Each structure stands twice: as structure tokens, then as C-alpha cells.
KELUM-287675 format. One record per residue (C-alpha): residue number from 1; chain; x negated, y, z. Coordinates in Angstrom, 3 decimals. Each point is the difference from the previous one (the first is absolute). Layout:
residues N
- NUM	A	X	Y	Z
...
//
This chain:
residues 474
- 1	A	-192.692	-125.469	65.306
- 2	A	0.781	-3.472	-1.361
- 3	A	1.019	-2.481	2.669
- 4	A	-2.487	-2.878	0.129
- 5	A	0.732	-3.476	1.249
- 6	A	-2.840	-1.407	2.116
- 7	A	-0.362	-3.761	0.128
- 8	A	-1.892	-1.438	2.945
- 9	A	-1.546	-3.453	-0.157
- 10	A	-1.722	-2.241	2.455
- 11	A	-0.811	-3.675	0.047
- 12	A	2.742	-0.871	2.492
- 13	A	3.091	1.246	-1.825
- 14	A	1.014	0.763	-3.544
- 15	A	0.827	3.671	-0.069
- 16	A	1.888	2.899	1.558
- 17	A	0.742	3.456	-1.280
- 18	A	-0.383	3.528	1.270
- 19	A	0.713	3.170	-1.948
- 20	A	-2.111	3.102	0.471
- 21	A	-0.218	3.271	-1.915
- 22	A	-3.459	1.042	1.169
- 23	A	-3.409	-1.728	0.082
- 24	A	-0.684	-2.141	3.055
- 25	A	-3.462	1.401	0.667
- 26	A	-0.176	3.611	1.173
- 27	A	-2.959	2.124	1.055
- 28	A	-0.759	-2.336	2.905
- 29	A	1.133	-3.494	-0.905
- 30	A	3.626	-1.080	0.356
- 31	A	2.117	1.781	2.564
- 32	A	3.667	0.066	0.989
- 33	A	2.511	-0.923	2.657
- 34	A	-0.558	-3.392	1.579
- 35	A	2.884	-2.306	-0.873
- 36	A	0.830	1.960	-3.150
- 37	A	-2.702	-0.540	-2.623
- 38	A	-2.440	-1.340	2.575
- 39	A	1.576	-3.331	0.880
- 40	A	-1.643	-3.299	0.866
- 41	A	1.007	-1.454	-3.368
- 42	A	-1.540	2.928	-1.875
- 43	A	-3.217	-0.169	2.065
- 44	A	-0.439	-3.723	-0.706
- 45	A	0.257	0.593	-3.720
- 46	A	-2.203	3.097	0.150
- 47	A	-2.607	-2.090	1.815
- 48	A	0.213	-2.661	-2.686
- 49	A	-0.598	2.442	-2.854
- 50	A	-2.644	1.969	1.889
- 51	A	-1.806	-3.295	0.550
- 52	A	0.237	-0.929	-3.676
- 53	A	-1.300	3.384	-1.159
- 54	A	-2.781	0.372	2.581
- 55	A	-1.240	-3.532	-0.727
- 56	A	-0.173	0.866	-3.697
- 57	A	-1.973	3.180	0.768
- 58	A	-2.643	-1.807	2.092
- 59	A	-2.242	-2.721	-1.388
- 60	A	-0.982	-1.222	3.480
- 61	A	2.826	-1.294	2.230
- 62	A	0.525	1.496	3.434
- 63	A	2.627	0.860	2.617
- 64	A	2.239	3.045	0.271
- 65	A	-0.081	2.097	3.185
- 66	A	3.326	1.074	1.534
- 67	A	0.514	2.528	2.785
- 68	A	3.075	1.831	1.226
- 69	A	1.293	2.866	2.081
- 70	A	2.457	-0.308	2.889
- 71	A	3.303	0.376	-1.865
- 72	A	2.677	-2.512	0.909
- 73	A	0.144	-1.182	-3.614
- 74	A	-3.764	-0.393	-0.419
- 75	A	-0.182	-3.566	1.352
- 76	A	2.698	-1.120	-2.430
- 77	A	-1.674	1.624	-3.001
- 78	A	-3.501	-1.151	0.937
- 79	A	1.008	-3.631	0.370
- 80	A	2.175	0.072	-3.130
- 81	A	-2.676	1.455	-2.248
- 82	A	-2.503	-2.433	1.545
- 83	A	2.317	-2.863	-0.999
- 84	A	0.058	1.225	-3.575
- 85	A	-3.792	0.276	-0.055
- 86	A	-0.576	-3.473	1.440
- 87	A	2.354	-1.469	-2.631
- 88	A	-2.627	1.001	-2.583
- 89	A	-2.749	-1.846	1.892
- 90	A	-1.487	3.114	1.658
- 91	A	-0.957	0.023	3.675
- 92	A	1.256	2.922	2.076
- 93	A	-2.120	1.470	2.784
- 94	A	2.502	1.669	2.307
- 95	A	-1.358	2.802	2.215
- 96	A	3.246	0.973	1.703
- 97	A	0.410	3.541	1.353
- 98	A	-2.776	2.235	-1.330
- 99	A	-0.537	3.238	-1.961
- 100	A	0.083	0.067	-3.789
- 101	A	-3.725	0.906	-0.235
- 102	A	-0.787	-3.096	2.065
- 103	A	1.644	-2.150	-2.691
- 104	A	-1.916	1.872	-2.707
- 105	A	-3.322	-0.429	1.815
- 106	A	0.419	-3.706	0.783
- 107	A	1.049	-0.605	-3.613
- 108	A	-3.125	1.778	-1.260
- 109	A	-2.544	-1.793	2.199
- 110	A	1.468	-3.502	-0.294
- 111	A	0.441	-2.399	-2.897
- 112	A	3.638	1.097	-0.323
- 113	A	1.435	0.665	-3.456
- 114	A	2.407	2.597	1.354
- 115	A	1.716	1.474	3.021
- 116	A	3.572	0.880	0.954
- 117	A	1.264	2.389	2.683
- 118	A	3.611	-0.152	1.122
- 119	A	0.863	3.571	0.932
- 120	A	2.017	3.020	-1.086
- 121	A	-2.699	2.319	1.360
- 122	A	1.664	3.181	1.345
- 123	A	3.551	-1.037	-0.948
- 124	A	2.723	-0.631	2.618
- 125	A	0.482	-3.394	1.719
- 126	A	2.708	-1.277	-2.340
- 127	A	-2.356	0.232	-2.981
- 128	A	-2.876	-2.290	-0.858
- 129	A	-2.539	-0.419	-2.745
- 130	A	-2.567	-2.293	-1.595
- 131	A	-3.423	1.393	-0.931
- 132	A	-2.461	-1.964	-2.107
- 133	A	-3.808	0.175	-0.139
- 134	A	-2.457	-1.534	-2.436
- 135	A	-3.048	-2.011	1.061
- 136	A	-1.961	3.208	0.672
- 137	A	2.634	1.302	2.440
- 138	A	1.261	2.644	-2.455
- 139	A	3.681	0.373	-0.771
- 140	A	1.026	-1.917	-3.097
- 141	A	-0.233	1.766	-3.312
- 142	A	3.191	0.946	-1.810
- 143	A	-0.752	-2.643	-2.652
- 144	A	-0.161	-2.886	2.488
- 145	A	3.035	1.260	1.929
- 146	A	1.959	0.098	-3.255
- 147	A	-1.115	-3.537	-0.801
- 148	A	1.449	-1.232	3.313
- 149	A	3.210	1.845	-0.786
- 150	A	0.106	-1.595	-3.461
- 151	A	-0.113	-3.377	1.691
- 152	A	2.951	0.940	2.179
- 153	A	1.889	1.165	-3.080
- 154	A	-0.579	-3.350	-1.727
- 155	A	-2.411	1.508	-2.534
- 156	A	-2.997	-2.205	0.862
- 157	A	-0.343	-3.748	-0.624
- 158	A	0.837	-2.084	3.049
- 159	A	-2.942	-2.103	1.206
- 160	A	0.792	-2.532	2.723
- 161	A	-2.601	-2.350	1.410
- 162	A	0.824	-3.647	-0.607
- 163	A	-2.570	-1.151	2.536
- 164	A	1.938	0.812	3.180
- 165	A	-2.939	2.191	1.012
- 166	A	1.475	2.322	2.599
- 167	A	-1.824	2.709	1.867
- 168	A	-0.069	0.384	3.769
- 169	A	0.854	2.889	2.319
- 170	A	-2.931	0.453	2.365
- 171	A	0.197	2.363	2.969
- 172	A	-3.162	2.103	-0.092
- 173	A	0.565	2.833	2.480
- 174	A	-3.605	-0.490	1.165
- 175	A	-1.102	1.686	-3.251
- 176	A	1.303	3.301	1.369
- 177	A	-3.230	0.090	2.051
- 178	A	-1.864	0.540	-3.288
- 179	A	2.003	3.188	-0.462
- 180	A	-1.071	1.223	3.461
- 181	A	-3.617	-0.652	-0.957
- 182	A	0.465	1.827	-3.285
- 183	A	1.352	3.114	1.733
- 184	A	-2.905	0.058	2.440
- 185	A	-2.653	-0.553	-2.686
- 186	A	1.126	3.175	-1.714
- 187	A	-0.842	2.077	3.067
- 188	A	-3.423	1.170	1.120
- 189	A	-1.448	-2.585	2.438
- 190	A	-0.224	2.596	2.781
- 191	A	3.539	1.315	-0.508
- 192	A	2.526	-0.238	2.796
- 193	A	3.075	1.941	1.086
- 194	A	-1.118	0.433	3.595
- 195	A	1.572	3.136	1.419
- 196	A	2.638	0.262	-2.740
- 197	A	3.681	0.025	0.976
- 198	A	1.953	-1.405	-2.946
- 199	A	3.735	-0.537	-0.487
- 200	A	1.098	-2.702	-2.454
- 201	A	3.510	-0.206	-1.434
- 202	A	0.198	-3.591	-1.213
- 203	A	3.542	0.271	-1.428
- 204	A	1.013	-3.413	1.459
- 205	A	-1.815	-1.458	-3.017
- 206	A	-3.026	-1.855	-1.324
- 207	A	-2.638	2.004	1.910
- 208	A	1.277	-0.691	3.520
- 209	A	-2.751	-2.504	0.858
- 210	A	-3.029	1.102	-1.995
- 211	A	0.000	3.808	0.283
- 212	A	0.099	0.374	3.809
- 213	A	-2.305	-2.987	0.423
- 214	A	-2.800	1.403	-2.156
- 215	A	0.235	3.484	1.535
- 216	A	-0.169	-1.576	3.445
- 217	A	-3.055	-2.001	-1.061
- 218	A	-1.588	3.309	-1.034
- 219	A	0.689	1.329	3.526
- 220	A	2.649	2.582	-0.854
- 221	A	2.728	0.863	2.480
- 222	A	3.012	-1.212	-1.977
- 223	A	3.653	0.952	0.396
- 224	A	2.247	-2.194	-2.154
- 225	A	3.482	0.865	-1.218
- 226	A	2.441	-2.510	-1.523
- 227	A	-2.558	-2.699	0.643
- 228	A	1.912	-3.271	-0.373
- 229	A	0.960	-1.876	-3.183
- 230	A	3.706	0.843	-0.157
- 231	A	1.512	-0.605	-3.405
- 232	A	3.266	1.807	0.677
- 233	A	-1.849	3.197	1.008
- 234	A	-2.894	0.133	-2.468
- 235	A	-0.473	3.585	-1.288
- 236	A	3.179	1.232	1.713
- 237	A	-0.667	3.629	0.978
- 238	A	-3.677	-0.776	0.425
- 239	A	-3.203	-0.812	-1.850
- 240	A	-1.610	1.890	-2.852
- 241	A	3.296	1.359	-1.350
- 242	A	1.216	1.479	3.300
- 243	A	-2.711	1.585	2.131
- 244	A	2.052	1.750	2.695
- 245	A	-0.607	-2.661	2.662
- 246	A	-3.715	-0.032	-0.753
- 247	A	-0.243	3.789	0.196
- 248	A	1.750	-0.009	3.361
- 249	A	-2.186	-2.800	1.331
- 250	A	-3.256	1.682	-1.058
- 251	A	1.004	3.063	2.029
- 252	A	1.337	-2.054	2.915
- 253	A	-3.168	-2.072	0.400
- 254	A	-2.321	2.904	-0.917
- 255	A	-1.467	-2.219	-2.683
- 256	A	-2.758	0.885	-2.426
- 257	A	2.078	-1.246	-2.908
- 258	A	2.659	-2.478	-1.032
- 259	A	0.620	-2.377	-2.890
- 260	A	3.298	-1.269	-1.415
- 261	A	0.067	-3.072	-2.230
- 262	A	2.769	-1.171	-2.279
- 263	A	1.613	-3.412	0.277
- 264	A	-2.807	-1.888	-1.761
- 265	A	-2.867	2.333	1.087
- 266	A	-1.391	0.702	-3.454
- 267	A	0.413	3.697	0.655
- 268	A	-0.422	2.399	2.896
- 269	A	0.858	3.551	0.942
- 270	A	-1.857	1.874	2.736
- 271	A	0.876	2.594	2.621
- 272	A	-2.741	2.259	1.353
- 273	A	-0.587	1.035	3.611
- 274	A	2.454	2.905	-0.330
- 275	A	2.791	-2.207	-1.343
- 276	A	-0.375	1.114	-3.622
- 277	A	0.659	-2.558	-2.737
- 278	A	-3.044	-0.950	-2.081
- 279	A	1.130	-1.626	-3.240
- 280	A	-1.886	-1.898	-2.699
- 281	A	-1.103	3.180	-1.778
- 282	A	-1.907	1.186	3.060
- 283	A	-1.387	-3.483	0.661
- 284	A	-1.295	-0.218	-3.576
- 285	A	-1.531	3.471	0.186
- 286	A	-1.773	-0.593	3.333
- 287	A	-1.217	-3.511	-0.828
- 288	A	-0.963	1.059	-3.511
- 289	A	-1.984	2.998	1.259
- 290	A	-1.821	-2.240	2.483
- 291	A	-0.906	-2.550	-2.717
- 292	A	-0.991	2.820	-2.359
- 293	A	-2.447	1.402	2.570
- 294	A	-1.509	-3.482	0.421
- 295	A	-0.364	-0.435	-3.771
- 296	A	2.416	-2.951	0.066
- 297	A	2.726	1.440	-2.228
- 298	A	-0.794	-0.565	-3.705
- 299	A	0.580	3.084	-2.151
- 300	A	1.584	1.612	3.097
- 301	A	3.188	-1.545	-1.341
- 302	A	3.290	-0.594	1.804
- 303	A	3.047	-1.735	-1.467
- 304	A	3.439	0.934	1.269
- 305	A	3.546	0.307	-1.355
- 306	A	2.260	2.663	-1.429
- 307	A	1.289	0.547	3.558
- 308	A	-3.313	1.381	1.303
- 309	A	0.185	3.597	1.203
- 310	A	-1.323	2.803	-2.220
- 311	A	-1.844	1.467	2.964
- 312	A	-1.896	-3.285	0.375
- 313	A	-0.902	-0.078	-3.682
- 314	A	-1.270	3.586	-0.096
- 315	A	-2.044	-0.405	3.196
- 316	A	-1.579	-3.239	-1.248
- 317	A	-0.977	1.604	-3.301
- 318	A	-1.475	2.952	1.922
- 319	A	-2.295	-2.488	1.754
- 320	A	-1.212	-1.168	-3.396
- 321	A	2.186	-3.082	-0.116
- 322	A	2.231	-1.428	-2.697
- 323	A	3.539	-1.196	0.626
- 324	A	1.920	-2.359	-2.301
- 325	A	3.763	-0.414	0.363
- 326	A	1.974	-3.161	-0.806
- 327	A	3.687	-0.963	0.157
- 328	A	1.292	-0.750	3.501
- 329	A	-0.992	-3.417	1.338
- 330	A	-3.227	-1.344	1.448
- 331	A	-0.167	-2.522	-2.856
- 332	A	-0.465	2.910	-2.423
- 333	A	-2.613	1.562	2.272
- 334	A	-1.860	-3.312	0.195
- 335	A	0.030	-0.425	-3.783
- 336	A	-1.360	3.504	-0.605
- 337	A	-2.712	-0.510	2.643
- 338	A	-1.171	-3.167	-1.729
- 339	A	0.091	1.722	-3.384
- 340	A	-1.824	3.175	1.112
- 341	A	-2.442	-1.478	2.512
- 342	A	1.483	2.063	2.834
- 343	A	-0.600	-1.372	3.501
- 344	A	2.722	1.872	1.902
- 345	A	3.629	0.551	-0.865
- 346	A	3.477	-0.073	1.428
- 347	A	3.366	1.601	0.497
- 348	A	1.413	2.813	2.066
- 349	A	2.193	-2.614	1.705
- 350	A	-3.066	-1.593	1.601
- 351	A	-1.079	-2.784	-2.364
- 352	A	-3.779	0.442	0.008
- 353	A	-2.352	-2.241	-2.019
- 354	A	-3.773	0.131	0.468
- 355	A	-2.022	-2.287	-2.264
- 356	A	-3.059	0.583	2.164
- 357	A	1.625	-2.381	2.476
- 358	A	2.655	-2.028	-1.789
- 359	A	2.476	-0.185	-2.875
- 360	A	3.295	0.519	1.807
- 361	A	1.814	2.894	1.615
- 362	A	-0.410	-0.553	3.730
- 363	A	1.595	2.049	2.762
- 364	A	-2.030	-1.505	2.838
- 365	A	-3.309	0.396	-1.803
- 366	A	0.864	3.611	-0.871
- 367	A	0.805	0.804	3.624
- 368	A	-3.303	-1.502	1.157
- 369	A	-1.925	1.994	-2.595
- 370	A	1.696	3.216	1.128
- 371	A	-1.108	-0.721	3.563
- 372	A	-3.543	-0.662	-1.225
- 373	A	0.054	3.295	-1.898
- 374	A	1.133	1.819	3.148
- 375	A	-2.747	-1.564	2.080
- 376	A	-2.684	1.062	-2.466
- 377	A	1.390	3.518	-0.470
- 378	A	0.231	0.506	3.791
- 379	A	3.162	2.047	-0.319
- 380	A	3.772	-0.456	0.145
- 381	A	2.226	-1.058	-2.853
- 382	A	1.861	3.296	0.210
- 383	A	-3.259	1.927	-0.543
- 384	A	-0.942	-2.139	-2.996
- 385	A	3.413	0.563	-1.550
- 386	A	-0.111	3.726	0.756
- 387	A	-3.224	0.237	-2.016
- 388	A	1.233	-2.107	-2.935
- 389	A	2.752	1.606	-2.078
- 390	A	3.328	1.779	0.277
- 391	A	2.809	-2.062	-1.480
- 392	A	2.558	1.643	-2.243
- 393	A	3.540	-0.190	1.413
- 394	A	1.380	-3.251	-1.390
- 395	A	3.548	-1.257	0.311
- 396	A	0.829	-3.668	-0.513
- 397	A	3.637	-1.041	-0.234
- 398	A	1.458	-3.447	-0.629
- 399	A	3.493	-0.459	-1.431
- 400	A	1.428	-3.488	0.501
- 401	A	2.013	-1.562	-2.808
- 402	A	2.576	-2.769	0.325
- 403	A	-2.318	-2.501	-1.689
- 404	A	-2.971	-0.318	-2.358
- 405	A	2.286	-0.138	-3.044
- 406	A	1.611	3.373	0.711
- 407	A	-3.437	1.473	0.669
- 408	A	-1.234	-1.185	-3.400
- 409	A	2.182	2.631	-1.740
- 410	A	-1.633	3.070	1.541
- 411	A	-2.144	0.746	-3.055
- 412	A	3.115	0.002	-2.183
- 413	A	1.648	2.767	2.038
- 414	A	-0.174	3.091	-2.228
- 415	A	0.853	2.410	2.822
- 416	A	-2.865	-1.321	2.135
- 417	A	-2.539	0.068	-2.831
- 418	A	0.967	3.590	-0.809
- 419	A	-0.231	0.914	3.688
- 420	A	-3.499	-1.457	0.232
- 421	A	-1.114	2.077	-2.993
- 422	A	1.472	3.176	1.497
- 423	A	-1.764	-0.585	3.349
- 424	A	-3.333	-0.796	-1.653
- 425	A	0.187	3.101	-2.148
- 426	A	0.851	2.180	2.994
- 427	A	-2.959	-1.206	2.096
- 428	A	-2.500	-0.195	-2.887
- 429	A	-3.545	0.118	1.425
- 430	A	0.979	0.631	3.633
- 431	A	1.517	-3.375	0.737
- 432	A	0.668	-3.586	-1.053
- 433	A	3.083	-2.142	-0.379
- 434	A	0.324	-3.785	-0.148
- 435	A	3.222	-1.983	-0.294
- 436	A	-0.320	-3.777	-0.132
- 437	A	1.831	-3.191	0.877
- 438	A	-1.386	-2.074	2.852
- 439	A	-1.553	-3.252	-1.118
- 440	A	1.140	-1.815	3.139
- 441	A	3.360	1.500	1.094
- 442	A	3.116	1.502	-1.678
- 443	A	-1.301	3.514	0.621
- 444	A	-0.600	3.003	-2.209
- 445	A	-2.963	1.885	1.416
- 446	A	-0.330	3.766	-0.462
- 447	A	-3.300	1.708	0.809
- 448	A	-0.495	3.741	-0.366
- 449	A	-2.969	1.991	1.216
- 450	A	-0.717	3.684	-0.304
- 451	A	-2.191	2.686	1.518
- 452	A	3.262	1.336	1.483
- 453	A	2.115	-2.319	2.160
- 454	A	3.236	1.856	-0.756
- 455	A	-0.577	-0.534	-3.718
- 456	A	-0.528	-3.740	0.509
- 457	A	3.115	-0.204	2.194
- 458	A	2.148	1.865	-2.535
- 459	A	-0.858	-2.259	-2.931
- 460	A	0.298	-3.141	2.130
- 461	A	3.554	0.947	0.991
- 462	A	0.748	0.898	-3.617
- 463	A	-0.971	-3.468	-1.264
- 464	A	1.705	-1.831	2.872
- 465	A	3.279	1.714	-0.831
- 466	A	-0.251	-1.088	-3.644
- 467	A	-0.729	-3.628	0.906
- 468	A	2.849	-0.200	2.502
- 469	A	2.457	1.491	-2.499
- 470	A	-0.912	-2.015	-3.094
- 471	A	-1.332	-3.366	1.200
- 472	A	1.266	-2.983	1.994
- 473	A	-1.532	0.633	3.423
- 474	A	1.017	-1.176	3.455
//
């Protein structure tokens, strides 16, 4: 790929340069190691161009909402991007530590022209990221994201105010109360969690204050794990990507269920009363079936991704439902929901979006709705899952590359492409194979599912061996 020089501008200095082989915006905003791409200087200039573009997209002026997770680098990035925004004359309403869906909600209900969340979601502590939302609290379209990137590359005209009209940074953590109210409004007025024993794995991240607080307000008996905002521990062997601690705690405390959030709490994974993992496929099936029975699921339609289990798809169709698959990424799910009129969609990884209640994936809201579903069904989560569907054996394997540039060559590897064709031909109608590059990390992700676990394991090992032999992996 041609090496592109990116020119960053702001109204405080002339220019600096940074070379990059890949686009800045991935499947979930901009993400990378803090101090590498994500420096204070970069964030200031990103804020400047985001301000310029978002002002041009909105005829009525307004502030931009900023929230962050607990990472050690989040303060630096939040204040730097806020400086860039205020240099364009935009006010910043700073929420501080809060979940991503809180930023999306406050952006949507206020006069804001956009929102920004500083977080790398489920990534390790040394990473960070910058997510953007439009005025409706929906992640920015590809077109607008590209326009911001064009500004950073020096491909847009530079517009600097000559009126010394600077924006202000206003601390607005009181607005988080509106998010509490929003979560409660989406529940039946008589709903409470009285009698429920619930374990919450908060991943040392953005949910540490809100999630246990709202479950306590609903009278649940709450057991919290990793419940402080610790930036050097966020997601480390915990949270939605590592459920061992939660499984152990559910058994230890004889809980009815447990929930694990990722670092910014826009997704959740559950554990039932027996300690079994309940992923996004099961959550979508159970919630979708409930809404279908109430007549609140248009066209009985669910939107999910290419990662969704075949067992889920077949069981949903047997109920009379329709399932649409998209590329991986909740942004793609959101776009297809808006296009198709679907009200419920999400990912196996726990991003669940329900347009009956809001426009953003929301781990805390999803966990509350699961509890409400349990209360109304008068049974355990394990029983509901037992009566849902049988998942096909599915193996997910991540291969880490040295960097994003070395990963970018995987499609050019003839041996790997031939291996993929051989595996697909061998499994034919009894399985599925998906090989893709992560949009947020230097990982090649291999997913194989089959009616027979041994078959899935064989072809997974076969492809791993090819990648490790022919490509630049760690």
C-alpha cells in the first residue's frame, strides 16, 4: 500500500507530520497504543478538525459531550481533544468517568452537535481510543469520519476564526443523572430486583459507579468484582472478555446470575446460575423471543453479524423469525437496523442495541432488561437458555501480528487463501469459516464452527499453522 503523509493543522502551530499506512478510523473510531499514535499533540489536532467538520454538519451551534473510561491515558486525551475543540469556538461539556452509552444518550437528548468517548473498550490498559457520535448519539458515518481524516491529512481548507471566539470546557458530571433516569424509564414501573443475587464484574472501568448503584436502587443483593476505576488494571483478566472470575463468583455467592462489562460498558456478557456463559447470541434470542411474543418486534427481525452461531440462526427461523447478518462491528449492525426498521440487533460479543429503548449499544441497559425478563418469566436464566437453542461448536482464535502494517498483507498470502478454500470445501454445508482482520487491534481472527467439534478443531489448527509459517506474527 502506498505510504501516505498525514499533515495535521491547528490554529496554534503551523504543521507537523505523521506517516501512516492504514486509515485512522477503524470499526470503532480511532484506536491504538497511548503515546504512539494517540499523543496529546495528535488529540489536539484531531479535536480541531472534528470541531470544524461537526460544525459544518450542524446548522445550529451546540456543545460537544466528552466522557472517558478509567485508563491512565484517558485524562490526557480527553483534555487534549477538548483543547482542539475549544480552539474552534465549540464548548465542551465534560462528563468525566462514565459508560459510552451515557455519552451517546446525553448527546442525543441535549443540544449537543456531537459526542466523544475516550476509551479502547475491551482492549488492554496500554491502549486507548476515541469514539465519535453524531447529534443523535449514533456513531459517526464513514463519510463524516473520512472528512475529519481528510482535514488531518491537509486535504480540507483550513478555517480559523479571526474573532478570538474560544469555547469553554464545562464540567457537567451532573448530567450523568439523566442517564440513570433513562435506564429506569425503560423498565416497567413495578419492576425491582428484590430477592435477586447478582454478581457484577466491572472490569475496573467505566461502569464501576453506575452499574452497582442502579442495581442497589432496584433492591438487588449485589456482589461487585473489580469495582474501582483503576486504569492500569482495566480489562486485565476480567470483564466481558475473561469470564472465569465471574463464573467462580456466581457459584461462590450462590447468585442467580452475573454480568461482566467491558471497559466502557457498551457491551455485556452474562453467566447463568449454574456458571454457564451466556453470550450475545443467547441474549438476542431470549430478548427477541420476548419482544416477539409481545408484538414489539417488527417483522420478527433480528440483525446480527457474520459471527452469530448457526444454531441461533436456525432456531430463530424455526420460531418464524428473520435474521440478517452484517460485517463485524456494532456500527454495521446499527446501520442495517436503521435501514431495515429492525428494533433489536447486536453481536455475539455482547453489543446489544434495542431501538425500543435507545439508539446505542448499552451493557447496563441490557443487563437490566435480562433481569426484567427473568422476573416476568418466573424461572432461572439457565432454564430459559436450556429451552432456547443448541449452539454449534464454534472455535475462535486470535493470532497477534507485530503491527497493523504486517497484518494488512494477510489477504495477499497465497498459501492462506488456498487453505481457506480447502477448509470451506471440506466442511461445505455442515460448517462455516470466517477469517478477518480485527478493526481495532493487530489481530487476525479465525472463526470456525461445525456440527462436529473435532472437525472445527482440525481446520482451525490447519489454518493457524499456515498463518504462523507464512506471515509475520509474534
